[in-house]
N, C-alpha and C positions, 0 to 999 in steps of 0.2 A: 504494500499499500504506500502510496505517496501521501504523506500528510502535509498539508499546508501550514501557514503561519498560525500561531495562536494569538488571538486578539483580546486584550483585556478590555472589558467594558465596565463603566462605572467607577466609583471612587476606590473600591477595593481595600480601603483602610478600615478604621474603626475596630470593631470587635472581630471581624473576619479580615485577616491580613492576607490570605492567599489561597488559591485554589489552582490545581494543576490537572490537566487532562491529557493522558497519553492515549493515542489511538493506534491500533494495529488490526490486522486482518488474520483470520485463521488461514493456515496454509491450505491450498487446494491439493487434493489427493490426485495421483496419477489417474488418468482416465475420466476425471471429473472437471475438465476445464469448462464445461457448459454450466456448472454450478456457480451461482452468484456468490462472491466472497462475503464472509460474515465479518462484520466490524466488531471489534472488542475494545473496551474502554478500561482504562485504569485512572480512577479519579482520586486525588489526594487533596486533603485540606490540612492546614497547619494548626488548626484549633477545632474543637468540637463544633459541628455545624449541621444544619439541616440542608439537604441537598435536593434540587430538582433538575432534571436533565430532559432535553428536547432535541428532536432531530428535525431537519428540513431536507426533504428528498430533492431529486433533480427536477421534479415538477413544481416545486415550491411548497408542497404540502408540509405542514408543520404538526408534529405530534409530541405529546409527553410520554416518555418511557420510563422515567423514575421520578418519584415513587410509583409503584404499580401494584396490581393485584397479587403479585408473587413476593413483593417486598414493600409492605405498606409503610413501614417506619422509615422516615426520611433522614433520621439522624445518623451521622457518620462521625467516626473518631480520627484524630490525627495518628500518624505512625504506621497505618496499614492502608494501602490503596484498596478502594472499593472496586471490585471487578464487576463490569456490566457487559454482557448478561451474567458472566460467572455461572453460578449453579441455577440461576433463575431459568425456567423453561420457556425462553423465547429467543429469537434471533434478531439481530440488527443486520439487515442484508444490504450490502452496497450494489449499486446498479452495475451492470456489465458494460455500459456505454462509455465509461471513463469520464462521466460528467461529474461536476462537483456537487457534493452533498455537505451538509453542515451540522455540527452538534454544538448545543449550548448547555452548559452546566451552570447553575446558580447556587451559591452558598450563602447562608444567613444564620445568625445566632438563634433564631427561632423558626418554627415552621410557618411560612408565609402563604401557603396555598389557600387558606381559609380567608385571607385578606385580599385575594386577587379577584378580578373580574372572571366570571364563569367562562368566558371565551378563551381565557389564557389557561384555565385549569382543565376543563373538559373531562373526559374519561380517558384513562390510560390507553395508549396506542391508537386512539381515534384521532382523525384529522381535526384540527382546531380551526376556528373561523378567524385566524389572523393572517396577516400579510407577510410576516417575516420573523425571524428569531430576534431581530432588533426590537420589534414591537413587544415580544415577550420580555426581554431584558428590561425594557423601559417600564413595563408594568411592575415588575419586581422592585425596580429603583424608585417607584412612586410611592411605595408603601411607607407611611409616616414612621419615624423613629426605628427604622429597620435597615441597618447597613447591610449591603450585599457585596459579594464579589462574584464576578461572572467571568467565564471563559468560553470564548467562541472559537471553534476549531473548524477549518475547512478539511474535508476529507475527499481525496480523489484516488480511486483505484484504477490502476493501469494494467 
């Protein structure tokens, strides 16, 4: 996988000083070149935080994939990367067209999903009625008295 630049959004300071998102793909097995590559994430925070992660595919569709029905607790701890999907029974699949896709993860000291507009929360894995991941990031940043740290990563599999 070719991973694009990581773009920090928002202030990033305050109670949440940093979030890192590493993106990789599962290796294709011999004879399975027609299989779409799986995206794997390793998300780290440097302080205890609540995490929300979203994807935007090559068509522009945005969906929340963490927290989800398999891992409802959004709290993550420093010192160990959260593997997504890890042992959760779902796949993040990259397109085979080599087109750019994007991942956004947002960390905050408290769970903010209940403070966000429903169009940004939606149901896990369902397409959200938003235009971009930047719109999602702005919604998190607009919650009063809630510092956030966001990481936007471009993913392109060739």
